[in-house]
C-alpha positions as CSV (number, residue, x, y, z in Angstrom):
1,M,-0.1,0.0,0.2
2,A,2.4,2.4,0.5
3,D,4.4,1.8,-3.0
4,E,1.4,2.7,-4.6
5,E,0.8,6.0,-2.4
6,S,3.9,7.3,-2.9
7,S,3.7,5.9,-7.5
8,S,0.5,8.1,-7.2
9,T,1.4,11.2,-5.2
10,P,4.2,12.4,-7.6
11,A,1.2,12.0,-10.5
12,T,-1.1,14.1,-8.7
13,A,1.4,16.5,-8.0
14,A,2.8,16.6,-11.6
15,A,-1.0,17.6,-12.6
16,E,-1.7,19.8,-10.5
17,E,1.9,21.3,-11.4
18,A,0.7,21.7,-15.1
19,E,-2.2,23.3,-13.9
20,T,-1.2,26.0,-11.8
21,T,1.6,26.7,-14.3
22,K,-1.2,27.4,-16.7
23,V,-2.8,30.0,-14.7
24,A,0.1,31.7,-13.8
25,G,0.7,32.1,-17.8
26,E,-2.7,33.4,-18.3
27,A,-1.9,35.7,-15.5
28,K,1.2,36.6,-17.1
29,A,-1.1,37.4,-20.5
30,E,-2.9,39.6,-19.0
31,D,-0.8,41.2,-17.0
32,D,1.2,42.0,-20.7
33,G,-2.8,43.2,-22.4
34,A,-3.4,45.5,-19.3
35,A,0.0,47.1,-19.7
36,G,-0.9,47.4,-23.6
37,A,-3.4,48.9,-22.6
38,G,-2.2,51.7,-20.1
39,D,-0.4,52.6,-23.1
40,D,-3.2,53.0,-25.6
41,A,-4.7,55.3,-23.0
42,G,-1.5,57.6,-22.5
43,A,-1.4,57.4,-26.9
44,A,-4.7,58.4,-27.1
45,A,-4.5,61.1,-24.5
46,D,-1.3,62.3,-26.3
47,A,-3.2,62.6,-29.6
48,G,-5.6,64.3,-28.3
49,A,-4.1,66.9,-26.7
50,G,-2.3,67.8,-30.4
51,D,-6.0,67.5,-31.7
52,G,-7.2,69.7,-29.2
53,A,-4.7,72.7,-28.9
54,S,-4.5,72.7,-33.0
55,G,-8.3,73.1,-33.0
56,K,-8.4,76.1,-29.7
57,E,-5.8,78.1,-31.2
58,N,-6.3,78.0,-35.0
59,A,-10.5,78.5,-33.9
60,G,-9.6,82.4,-34.4
61,G,-7.6,82.0,-37.4
62,G,-6.4,85.4,-39.1
63,G,-9.4,86.9,-38.3
64,G,-10.1,90.7,-39.0
65,G,-11.2,93.2,-36.0
66,G,-13.7,93.1,-33.7
67,G,-14.1,89.5,-32.3
68,G,-11.5,87.6,-35.4
69,S,-9.2,86.1,-32.4
70,G,-11.1,84.9,-29.7
71,G,-10.8,81.5,-30.6
72,D,-6.9,82.1,-30.6
73,K,-6.9,83.7,-27.4
74,G,-9.0,80.7,-25.9
75,G,-7.0,77.6,-27.3
76,G,-3.4,78.2,-26.2
77,D,-3.7,78.4,-22.5
78,K,-5.7,75.3,-21.8
79,K,-3.5,73.3,-24.2
80,G,-0.7,73.8,-21.6
81,G,-2.2,72.6,-18.7
82,G,-4.0,69.9,-20.6
83,S,-0.7,68.2,-21.9
84,N,0.4,68.7,-18.0
85,R,-2.3,67.2,-16.9
86,R,-1.7,64.5,-19.2
87,G,1.7,63.8,-18.2
88,E,1.2,63.8,-14.3
89,Q,-1.9,61.0,-15.3
90,R,0.8,58.9,-17.3
91,E,2.9,59.2,-14.6
92,R,0.5,58.3,-12.0
93,D,0.9,55.8,-8.8
94,E,-1.6,53.2,-9.1
95,T,-4.3,53.3,-6.3
96,P,-4.0,49.6,-5.0
97,I,-6.0,47.3,-6.8
98,E,-7.7,46.0,-3.4
99,E,-8.9,49.7,-2.4
100,L,-11.1,49.4,-5.6
101,Y,-12.4,45.9,-5.5
102,D,-13.0,43.3,-2.9
103,L,-11.3,40.3,-4.6
104,S,-13.0,37.9,-2.5
105,Q,-15.7,38.2,-4.5
106,P,-16.2,37.8,-8.6
107,I,-15.4,41.0,-10.0
108,P,-17.9,42.0,-12.5
109,H,-16.7,42.3,-16.0
110,I,-16.1,45.4,-17.8
111,P,-15.5,45.5,-21.6
112,R,-12.7,47.2,-23.3
113,P,-13.7,50.4,-25.0
114,S,-13.7,50.5,-29.0
115,K,-11.0,52.5,-29.4
116,S,-11.6,52.2,-33.6
117,D,-15.6,53.8,-32.5
118,H,-14.0,56.5,-30.5
119,E,-11.6,57.8,-33.4
120,A,-14.0,58.0,-35.7
121,E,-16.6,59.9,-33.8
122,I,-13.6,62.2,-33.5
123,N,-13.0,62.1,-36.8
124,T,-16.4,63.2,-38.1
125,I,-16.4,65.8,-35.2
126,N,-13.0,67.3,-36.7
127,T,-14.8,67.1,-40.1
128,E,-17.5,69.8,-38.7
129,I,-14.8,71.8,-37.5
130,D,-12.9,71.8,-40.3
131,A,-16.0,72.8,-42.4
132,L,-16.7,75.5,-40.1
133,K,-13.0,77.0,-40.1
134,S,-13.4,76.9,-44.1
135,E,-16.7,79.3,-43.3
136,R,-15.2,81.3,-41.4
137,D,-12.0,82.1,-43.8
138,V,-14.6,82.8,-46.6
139,L,-15.9,85.7,-44.5
140,Q,-12.3,86.8,-42.9
141,T,-11.8,87.4,-46.8
142,K,-14.7,89.3,-47.7
143,V,-13.5,91.3,-44.1
144,D,-10.6,92.3,-45.7
145,A,-11.8,93.6,-48.7
146,C,-14.1,95.8,-47.1
147,M,-11.6,96.7,-44.9
148,S,-9.0,97.6,-47.9
149,S,-11.4,100.1,-48.9
150,T,-10.9,102.2,-46.0
151,K,-6.9,103.0,-46.6
152,K,-7.3,106.3,-47.3
153,N,-7.7,107.4,-43.9
154,P,-3.8,107.3,-42.6
155,A,-5.6,106.5,-38.9
156,A,-6.9,103.2,-40.2
157,E,-4.3,102.4,-42.6
158,A,-1.8,102.0,-39.9
159,E,-3.7,100.1,-37.7
160,I,-4.7,97.4,-40.8
161,T,-1.2,96.7,-41.4
162,K,-0.4,96.7,-37.4
163,L,-3.1,93.6,-37.5
164,K,-1.5,92.1,-40.3
165,T,1.9,92.4,-38.7
166,L,0.4,90.4,-35.7
167,R,-1.1,87.7,-37.4
168,A,1.7,87.4,-39.2
169,A,4.0,86.5,-36.2
170,K,0.9,84.6,-35.2
171,S,0.7,82.5,-37.9
172,A,4.6,82.2,-37.5
173,L,4.3,80.9,-34.1
174,I,1.2,78.2,-35.1
175,G,3.7,77.2,-37.4
176,D,6.3,76.5,-35.1
177,K,3.7,74.4,-33.0
178,K,2.8,72.5,-35.8
179,T,6.4,71.1,-36.2
180,L,6.5,70.5,-32.5
181,R,3.7,68.3,-32.5
182,A,4.8,66.5,-35.8
183,R,8.3,65.7,-34.0
184,L,6.0,64.5,-30.6
185,E,3.7,62.0,-32.8
186,Q,7.4,60.6,-34.5
187,L,8.2,60.4,-30.7
188,K,4.7,58.6,-30.1
189,K,5.4,55.8,-32.9
190,S,8.8,55.7,-31.3
191,A,7.7,54.7,-28.2
192,D,4.5,52.4,-29.7
193,R,7.3,50.6,-31.1
194,L,9.6,50.1,-28.2
195,Q,6.6,49.1,-25.6
196,N,5.8,46.2,-28.6
197,E,9.7,45.3,-28.4
198,K,9.5,45.7,-24.8
199,K,6.5,43.4,-24.7
200,S,7.6,41.1,-27.0
201,A,10.8,40.8,-24.5
202,R,9.1,40.4,-21.2
203,S,6.5,37.5,-22.5
204,S,9.5,35.1,-22.8
205,V,10.8,36.0,-19.2
206,R,8.9,34.9,-15.5
207,H,10.9,37.7,-13.7
208,N,11.6,41.6,-14.0
209,T,15.4,42.0,-12.9
210,V,18.3,39.7,-12.8
211,E,18.1,40.1,-8.9
212,E,15.1,38.2,-9.1
213,I,16.4,35.4,-11.6
214,N,19.4,35.1,-9.1
215,A,17.1,34.5,-5.9
216,E,15.3,32.1,-8.1
217,I,18.2,30.6,-9.1
218,T,19.7,30.2,-6.0
219,K,16.7,28.8,-4.7
220,L,17.0,26.2,-7.0
221,H,20.2,25.5,-6.6
222,H,19.6,25.1,-2.8
223,R,16.6,22.4,-3.7
224,Q,18.8,20.5,-5.5
225,E,21.4,20.2,-3.3
226,T,18.9,19.8,0.1
227,T,16.0,17.2,-1.2
228,S,16.2,13.5,-2.4
229,M,15.0,13.2,-6.0
230,S,15.2,10.7,-9.1
231,L,17.5,11.5,-11.8
232,A,15.0,13.0,-14.7
233,D,13.7,15.8,-12.0
234,E,17.2,16.7,-11.5
235,K,17.6,17.0,-15.0
236,K,13.8,18.9,-15.0
237,L,15.2,21.2,-11.9
238,I,18.7,21.7,-14.4
239,K,17.3,22.6,-17.4
240,E,15.1,25.4,-15.5
241,I,18.1,27.0,-14.1
242,D,20.0,27.1,-17.6
243,T,16.7,28.4,-18.8
244,L,16.5,31.1,-16.2
245,E,19.9,32.0,-16.9
246,A,19.5,32.3,-20.5
247,S,16.4,34.8,-19.4
248,K,18.7,37.4,-17.7
249,K,19.7,38.8,-21.5
250,M,16.2,39.3,-22.1
251,V,15.9,41.1,-18.6
252,A,18.8,43.5,-19.5
253,E,16.8,44.0,-22.8
254,V,13.9,45.3,-21.4
255,K,16.0,47.1,-19.2
256,V,17.2,49.0,-22.4
257,K,13.9,49.2,-23.9
258,N,13.2,51.3,-20.4
259,D,15.9,53.6,-20.6
260,E,14.7,54.2,-24.1
261,L,11.3,54.7,-23.5
262,V,12.7,57.2,-20.6
263,T,14.7,59.7,-22.9
264,I,11.5,60.0,-25.1
265,K,9.1,60.9,-22.1
266,N,11.7,63.7,-21.3
267,E,12.1,65.0,-24.8
268,K,8.4,65.1,-24.7
269,G,8.7,67.0,-21.5
270,E,11.1,69.7,-23.0
271,I,8.5,70.0,-26.4
272,N,5.6,70.2,-24.8
273,A,7.5,73.3,-22.3
274,E,8.0,74.8,-25.9
275,L,4.7,74.3,-27.0
276,D,3.6,76.2,-23.6
277,V,5.7,79.5,-24.3
278,K,4.3,79.4,-28.1
279,S,1.3,79.3,-26.7
280,A,2.1,82.0,-24.2
281,E,3.3,84.1,-27.0
282,I,0.4,83.6,-29.1
283,A,-1.8,84.9,-26.1
284,K,0.1,88.2,-26.0
285,I,0.1,88.6,-29.8
286,D,-4.0,87.8,-29.2
287,A,-4.1,90.5,-26.7
288,E,-2.1,93.1,-28.9
289,I,-4.8,92.1,-31.7
290,D,-7.6,92.6,-29.7
291,I,-6.4,96.5,-28.8
292,H,-5.5,97.2,-32.3
293,T,-8.8,95.9,-33.6
294,K,-11.0,98.2,-30.9
295,I,-8.7,101.3,-32.1
296,L,-9.8,100.3,-35.5
297,D,-13.3,99.8,-34.6
298,G,-13.5,103.2,-33.5
299,I,-11.8,104.7,-36.3
300,K,-13.9,102.8,-38.2
301,S,-17.6,103.9,-36.4
302,K,-16.6,107.6,-37.4
303,E,-17.1,106.1,-41.0
304,S,-20.3,105.0,-43.1
305,G,-20.0,103.1,-46.1
306,S,-19.0,99.1,-45.4
307,R,-19.0,99.7,-41.6
308,D,-22.4,97.9,-41.9
309,Q,-21.4,95.4,-44.0
310,I,-18.3,94.9,-41.7
311,T,-20.5,94.4,-38.7
312,A,-22.5,92.3,-40.2
313,L,-19.2,89.7,-41.0
314,F,-17.3,90.1,-37.9
315,A,-21.2,89.0,-36.2
316,Q,-20.9,85.9,-38.7
317,K,-17.4,85.6,-37.8
318,D,-18.2,85.3,-34.0
319,E,-21.5,82.8,-34.6
320,L,-19.2,80.7,-36.5
321,R,-16.2,81.1,-34.0
322,S,-18.7,79.6,-31.0
323,Q,-19.9,76.7,-32.7
324,I,-16.2,75.8,-33.4
325,T,-15.9,76.2,-29.9
326,A,-18.9,74.0,-29.2
327,K,-17.4,71.6,-31.2
328,I,-14.0,71.7,-29.9
329,G,-16.5,70.9,-26.3
330,Q,-17.7,68.2,-27.3
331,R,-14.4,66.3,-29.2
332,N,-12.7,66.5,-25.3
333,A,-15.8,65.5,-23.6
334,L,-15.5,62.5,-25.9
335,R,-12.0,62.0,-25.2
336,E,-12.7,62.6,-21.4
337,Q,-14.7,59.6,-21.5
338,F,-12.8,57.6,-23.7
339,R,-10.0,58.3,-21.3
340,D,-12.3,57.4,-18.2
341,D,-14.1,54.4,-19.4
342,N,-10.3,52.5,-20.7
343,N,-9.1,53.6,-17.0
344,K,-12.0,51.6,-15.7
345,W,-11.1,48.7,-17.7
346,Y,-7.9,48.8,-17.2
347,N,-8.2,48.7,-13.3
348,Y,-10.8,45.5,-14.2
349,Q,-8.1,43.8,-16.0
350,R,-5.5,44.8,-12.2
351,A,-8.2,43.1,-10.3
352,V,-9.0,40.1,-12.3
353,R,-5.0,39.3,-13.1
354,R,-4.5,39.9,-9.1
355,Q,-7.2,37.5,-7.9
356,K,-5.7,34.9,-10.3
357,Q,-2.3,35.7,-8.5
358,I,-3.8,34.6,-5.4
359,K,-5.5,31.8,-6.2
360,Y,-2.4,30.6,-7.7
361,E,0.0,31.4,-4.8
362,E,-3.0,29.7,-2.4
363,E,-3.0,26.3,-4.8
364,K,0.9,26.9,-4.6
365,A,0.9,26.2,-0.9
366,I,-0.9,23.5,-1.0
367,R,0.7,22.1,-3.8
368,E,3.9,22.7,-1.8
369,A,2.4,21.2,1.5
370,E,1.5,17.9,0.1
371,R,5.0,17.8,-1.6
372,A,6.8,18.3,1.7
373,E,4.4,15.4,3.1
374,W,4.9,13.1,0.5
375,I,8.5,13.1,0.5
376,R,8.1,13.2,4.4
377,K,6.3,9.5,4.0
378,K,8.4,8.2,1.3
379,E,11.6,9.1,3.9
380,E,9.5,6.8,6.5
381,E,9.4,3.9,4.3
382,E,13.0,4.0,3.1
383,L,14.0,4.3,6.6
384,K,11.9,1.1,7.2
């Protein structure tokens, strides 16, 4: 009977080992998937930062007097603050999952939000914004045509010249910001590539640092030296040690990828700082445009002719600017909702992963206790 019991116990242990290894593998795969989701969320946030600021600063365009510059003024400042908040969100310390979920209970399923559907909605709004901007540009052409007829007035002509100079300077700053955003997009693509390479490298290893690998190797060596085992088990253990030794190279590669990602992150921070400076300069120019626009309005109020037409055109421009601002607000709300949904899904993935890990550790403890008991009984049988 003792022989039968000792022969069945290793088989049971092997079956349990295979099952728990499968659970650990699933937890590892979900870990990578959740990490990718976090990166997607960050990437969507970065993309949203560029688009949102571009829409805001261009909302006023090269408008003539009156309210022709209000859209630009509203966009630049908000962009800078939004970019910093997104950077802080990417660097946030994650709330312990135990504070968000009761891991002793079943976790309600949260589906992953569709990025393609989200982007389709954003693209639709962008198309509508572009159409409104085109209408605004047509109105600006009409304003310029009406104002050109007043150049016989030296004071009006001087203010018009100043406004053109200011708008040219503003246009140059907007061009600089577009160049900086193009660089940000390149950095984003590089970061995405590095994240994929990092994910691929991590998929083949179970540990995050060389120190963890060395600790596991030491543990296996100790087990080899202190535990009685068959030749097959010892070969299996030696093979596992060799695999751990080989995984050190992959862990080092992951560290290199992390360092490159940090470098990209720092460069993105510098570019965002430059964008903030450009936005401040645009806001300053907007203030000057408002001043000279009011002066020009005062001059034109003394004249007749095309003044009524210019006023009507300005009113139309103001209406278009309001519509553009509303569309930008709608787009920002969609991005915020997508970001919140993605964070909820990411925390759900963390909870599921942690719950599986807890189950794996409990089963591992039981398995090790059973194995110790089996070894004890086997040694007692050998002593008889």
